[in-house]
N, C-alpha and C positions, 0 to 999 in steps of 0.2 A: 460336471463333477467339480466340487469345491477344490480350491488349491490349498493344501495343508502345509503348514510351515515345517521346515526341516527339523528333525529330532536334534535338539540342542543341549547346551550345557546345563540349563535349568532342569530339564526332564531327567538328564543323566544323573544329576546331583540328587534329585528327589528319590529316584529308584535305587540308587546306590546306598543312600542312607537308610531307606526303608528296609532293604534286604540284607545289609551288612553291618549296620550299627546295632549292637546288642541292646542298646537302650530302646530300640524300636520294636523289639521282639513282641511285646504285649500289644502294641499298637497294630502291628501287622496281623496278629491273630484276631483282634477285635474287629478291625475294619475289613480285612481281606479274607478272614476266616481260615487262615492257614499260618502256621509258624514259618519263620523265615526259611529254614532248611527244606521244609515240605514244599513251600512255594517255589524255591529254586529247583528242586528235584522235578517238580511238575513241569516247569518250563523246559528243563533239559530233556525230559521225556518227549515233549511235543516237538522240540527241535530235532532230536535224534530220529524220530519217526518221519521227519520231513513234512510235518503237518503245519508248522508255523515257521516263519522266517523274519529276521530283522529287516526293516525297510529304511529308506532314507529318513522317513518322518517319525517312525515309531519302533521301539524295540519289542521283542517277544514278551519281555517282562511287563511292559506297560500295557500291551494288548491283553495279557492275562489279568492284570490288575483291573482293567476296565470290566472285564467279564465277571470277576469275583466280587467287585463292588456292587454290581447289579444283582447277581444271584444271591450273594451273601447278605446284603442289606435290603434287598427288594427296592433298590433305588431307581428312580426314573432317570432317563438319559440326561435330563437337564442337570441333575445333581452331579452326575459323573462328569459332565462337561465342565462344570464349575470347579470340581475338585482337581481334575487332571488337566484343566485348561486346554481342552480339545473341542472341536466343533461337533455338531450333532451328527454330521455325515461320518466323521471318523469313529465316533463312539458306536454308531449303528453298524458300520461296516465291520469293524474289528470284533465287536460282540458276536456277530453272526459267524465270523471266521473261526473264532475260538470255540463257539458252540459246536460247529461242524467238526472241528478237530477233536473235541472231547467225545462226541458221538462215535467218531472213527476209532477211538481207543477202547471201545466197549469190549471187544473180544480179548484184548490184552489185559484188561483189568478185572474181568469176572474171576472170582475164586472158584477153582475146580473142586468138586466134592471128593472127599477121600473115602475109601472103602472101609477103613478101620473105624472102630467105635470112637466117637469124639471124647476128648479128655473130660469135658463137662459132665458126661454121663459115666465114663469109666471110673472116675475118681469119687463118685457120689453113690454110697450104698443104697440110698433111697431110689436111685434111678437105674442102677446096674444090678442085675443083667436085664431088667424088664424092658428098658428102652434101648438096648444095645444096637439095634438095627436102625435107629432114628438118625437122620443126617442133618436135621434142622427144622425150620418152621416156615410156613407160608401164610400170607394174609393179604388182604387188600387194604388200601388206604386212599383217602380222597386228597387229591392235589388240586388246588384252585385253578380254574380255567377262565379265560376271557372269551366269551362267545357272543355273537350277535345274530339277530334275525330268528328264523324258524328253527335253528339248531338248538336254541336255548332250552327248550323243553326236555330234549333227550339228555342234556348234560346236567340237569338239575337233580341232585341226589336226594336221599330221603331226609336230609337235614334242611333242604330247601336252598342249598348253595349250588352255584355253577362249578362243576369240577370234573376231573377225570377220575375213573376208578382204576388205580394202578395196582397191579398184582406184583408181589415180590416174594422171593425166597431167600433165606439167609442161613448161615451155619451158626454154631454156638459161640463163635468168636465175633459175632455181630458183623460179618462180612457178607455182602450180597452175592448170591450165586445165580440169581436170575431176576430180571425185571421186565415187565410188559406194561407199557403205558399206551395211552391213546383211547381207551374205551371210555364211553360217556358215563357220567356219574350215575345214571339211572340203571346201568347194566348190573345184573345179578352176579354175585361172586362166582357162582358155578359156571355161568356163561363165559366169563373172562378166563376161568381156568380151562374150560374146554378149548378155547382159542389158543391158550398157551401150550397145550399139549398137542395140538394139531398143526402148528406152524412148522415151517422148514427149520428155523432156528428155535426149537421148542424147549420146553422145560423137561429135562431128562432126569430120571430117577434111577440110580443103579439097581440092578436086579437084587431083589430081596431086601431093599431098603425102603424107607418111607419118610415123609415129612409129617410134622404135626400141623393140624389145621383146626380152625374153630368150627362152631356148629353151623356156620353159613355154607359149609361144603358137605357133600355126601360122604359117608364113611366108606372108604375103599382101602384095599391093601397098600396102596401107595400114599394115602393121605389119611392118617388116623385122627379121628375127631372125638371129642368128649361125649359122654352119655348125655342125652337130652332129658330135661325134666329133673336133673340132679344138680346140686350146688356145683358151681364151677369157678367163678372168679376168686382171686386170691383174698379179696376183702371179705368174702363170704365165710372164710375160715379163720378170721382174725381171733375170735374168742371161743372157738369150739373145735373139737377134734373131729376127724372123720369117723363116721358111724358104720360104714359098710364098704365092701370092695369097690363099688361104683364111685362112691365119694372119694375114696383114696386114689383111685385112678384119675378122676377129674382134677383133684388137687395137685397131684404131681405133674399131670399133663399141663395144667395151667402154669406151673412154675417153669417148665421147660419152654412152652410155646411163647411165654412172655418175652423171649429174646427178640422176636420179630417186632413187637410193639416198642420195645426199648430202642431197637435199631431205627425204626421210623422216627421216634422222638428225637434221637441224636441228630439225624440227618436234617430234619425240619428245623431244629434249633440252630443248626450250623448254617443252613442255606435258607434264609427267610422267604425267598421267593416261592418256596414250596408251600408256605402257609398263607401267602397272599397278604401278609401284613408285616410291619417292621418287627425285626428281632429285638430282643432285649440284650443289653450288655451282659447281664448276668445269665449265664447258661447253666448255672448249678442245678436248676430245677428240671433237668432233662428227665424224661420218664424213667422211673426205676421200677421197683417191684409192684407197682400198681398198674392200672389200666391206662392205655394211651387215650388221646382224645378221640380216637376212632373206635367207637363202640361196636361190639360184635353184633351181628344180626343173625338170630337163630332162625334160619330159613329151612323149614321142613318140607316145603312144597317145591318140586322141580318139574318143569314140563318135560315132555317126552324127549325132546332134543337134548336137554341137559342131562337127563338120566342115562343117555347113551355114552357118557363120558369115557367109560373104560371098557366098552365092548369091542372096540375097534379090531385089535389083533389077537383075539382069543376066541376059542370055541366055547368057552363057558358062557352060560346065560347070565343076564344081569342079576337074577336072583341068586345064582351060585356065587357071583362075585361079592354081592352084598353079604351073603352068609359067611363067606370066607373072612371078610373084614370084621364082621361082628364077632366071629369065633376067636379071631386073633386078639381083639380087644378084650374079650371076656377072659381069655387065657392069661393075659398080662395082669388084669385086675385081680383075678382070683389068686394068682401066684403071689403078688405083692401082699395081698390081704392075709394069706396063710402064713407068710414068712415074717410078718410083723411081730 
């Protein structure tokens, strides 16, 4: 093991200035992807949970700075070594320690779903009461992966890139309520969803509630998807109004479900390692009312295993479950069309 120099005045001075000098506020946000008070709160949380500790050679703040520089800027260890004047062993060791600490925080950081109607829906007459039981949106996104050997074929997604297919759910405040990573990029969205529902720490939906999902998922009472073969994406409605109940449903569904794409966009712009390329200083172009870079895949074909998604703990047949979800969607669509 290399001998690391003791944490000295030079490092103390750098971290103190970075985190306490108001003139460094913007630099801290750009380089380490957090404002000063957020950075300090994050470090204090890791300390209070007993996940990280100061050592003779390095403080918790510098450990976290190494980690954030790598994930925020997608920097190689060598660049981090040069910036913080640390050896490769130190950077590698503390990066992995902070990574494991962050993973351990998962249960504390997930936002719990509320049973009440979200204010985003409650306060919008175009959405309420039609989507009053909706708690958020789900979708999959590709996250770049580095794979070698025979595994590469499984991790190559439909765009030809090596990636994971990561499933996530969020509420309308752009807060993640569930994330499942690790599936290869070639995995179908419905297959990943099935795994998310069947795990011990699974994706849970309160009784009578549902998430909005895109056409890559089957329409079910817990996951409401748009009508297929009908205009859907927001840009499709730029210069023309809705012409029938199905189009109106799809348009409003798209406006609400767009929250998950915007959330992916914000996170990927904040932490460049998720995109597999360097971030830009200007993050003003975070995804907004358009589509994210992860295009939807309209998958109408599911194999028998995936079609069994929702049959587990019910005596209803699959056809009855599908009929229930379709009737639920039709009721919402016809209601909003009549009341327009």
